[in-house]
C-alpha positions in Angstrom: 127.9 158.0 35.3 126.0 156.8 32.2 125.7 153.3 33.7 124.4 154.8 36.9 121.7 156.7 35.0 120.6 153.6 33.1 120.5 151.6 36.4 118.4 154.4 38.0 115.9 154.5 35.2 115.7 150.7 35.0 115.1 150.6 38.8 112.4 153.2 38.6 110.6 151.5 35.8 110.8 148.2 37.6 109.4 149.6 40.8 106.5 151.3 38.9 105.7 148.1 37.1 105.8 146.0 40.3 103.7 148.4 42.3 101.0 148.6 39.6 100.9 144.8 39.4 100.6 144.4 43.1 97.8 146.9 43.4 95.7 145.0 40.9 96.1 141.7 42.7 95.3 143.2 46.0 92.1 144.7 44.8 91.1 141.3 43.4 91.6 139.7 46.8 90.0 142.5 48.7 86.5 141.1 48.8 87.2 138.8 51.7 88.1 141.8 53.9 84.3 142.3 54.2 83.7 138.8 55.6 81.6 139.2 58.7 79.9 142.3 57.5 76.3 143.0 58.5 73.4 143.9 56.1 73.0 147.3 57.9 76.6 148.3 56.9 75.6 150.0 53.7 79.2 150.8 52.8 80.4 147.2 53.1 77.4 145.8 51.2 77.9 148.3 48.4 81.7 147.5 48.2 80.9 143.8 48.1 78.3 144.1 45.3 80.6 146.4 43.3 83.1 143.5 43.0 80.6 140.9 41.9 79.5 139.7 38.4 77.7 142.2 36.2 78.3 145.1 38.7 78.3 147.5 35.7 74.7 146.6 34.9 73.6 147.0 38.5 71.2 149.9 38.7 70.0 149.8 42.3 70.7 148.2 45.7 67.9 148.2 48.3 68.7 146.9 51.8 65.8 145.5 53.8 66.8 145.9 57.4 63.7 147.0 59.3 62.7 143.6 60.4 64.0 140.0 60.2 64.6 138.2 58.0 67.0 140.7 56.5 67.5 140.9 52.8 68.8 142.8 49.7 67.2 143.6 46.4 69.6 144.0 43.5 68.2 145.5 40.3 70.0 145.1 37.0 69.8 146.9 33.7 70.0 144.9 30.5 72.6 142.2 30.7 74.2 141.6 27.3 74.7 137.9 26.8 73.9 135.4 24.1 72.3 132.9 26.5 70.6 135.4 28.8 68.7 132.9 30.9 71.8 130.9 31.6 73.8 134.1 32.4 71.1 135.4 34.8 71.1 132.1 36.7 74.9 132.0 36.9 74.8 135.6 38.2 72.2 134.8 40.8 74.1 131.8 42.1 77.5 133.4 42.0 76.6 136.7 43.5 74.2 135.3 46.2 76.9 132.8 47.2 79.5 135.5 47.7 77.0 137.7 49.6 75.9 134.8 51.9 79.5 134.0 52.7 80.5 137.6 53.4 77.4 139.2 55.0 76.6 137.2 58.1 73.0 138.3 58.7 71.6 138.5 55.2 68.8 135.8 54.9 67.5 136.5 51.4 68.5 138.2 48.1 66.2 139.2 45.3 67.6 139.7 41.8 65.5 141.8 39.5 66.4 141.7 35.8 64.6 143.4 33.0 62.1 140.5 32.4 62.7 138.1 35.3 63.1 138.1 39.1 64.8 135.5 41.2 64.8 135.2 45.0 67.3 133.1 46.9 67.4 132.3 50.6 70.6 131.4 52.5 68.8 128.2 53.7 67.8 127.0 50.2 71.2 127.8 48.7 73.1 125.9 51.5 70.7 123.0 50.9 71.4 123.0 47.2 75.2 123.1 47.8 75.1 120.7 50.7 77.4 123.0 52.7 77.3 125.9 55.1 78.6 128.9 53.3 80.1 130.8 56.3 82.9 128.3 56.4 84.7 129.7 53.3 87.7 131.9 54.2 89.2 132.8 50.8 88.2 133.8 47.3 90.0 131.0 45.4 88.3 128.2 47.3 84.9 129.9 47.0 85.3 130.6 43.3 86.4 127.0 42.6 83.4 125.7 44.6 81.0 127.8 42.7 82.5 126.9 39.3 82.2 123.2 40.2 78.5 123.6 40.8 77.9 125.7 37.7 79.3 123.1 35.3 76.1 121.0 35.2 73.2 122.8 33.7 70.7 120.3 35.3 72.2 121.0 38.7 71.9 124.8 38.1 68.3 124.4 37.1 67.5 122.4 40.3 68.6 125.4 42.3 65.7 127.4 40.7 63.0 124.8 41.2 60.4 125.6 43.8 
């Protein structure tokens, strides 16, 4: 009877541990469930943005859906980083890339930070990457692709030249 009780407790603890681990990984992979969303789907756009970089500093999301081209304005509170300019550019590239991949009819995104503002269009970002963004189908490939382009600071700065 004592062995059975130990086995039962061990089984229970193992199942709790496994279920908590699997729920974390599924929430990480969740972002691609919104692929194909539209800018007018406030709920989907909000859920996408809440999974992106610096979502804790995001203070406001404004959807511009009255007339084409459709866009989004994301306003951020103070981002705490040692190299703030570099971090803002990384955030703009990463977050806009995810949004252009997942939201099929968003044409532009404006990022408003405390002292700076950046606007990115789908067309310009795809030219910078040399690739059509809608072709990505999973988070790992997209993340690796973004990281590859963020390695070179000169390349990153070219993205922001007018």
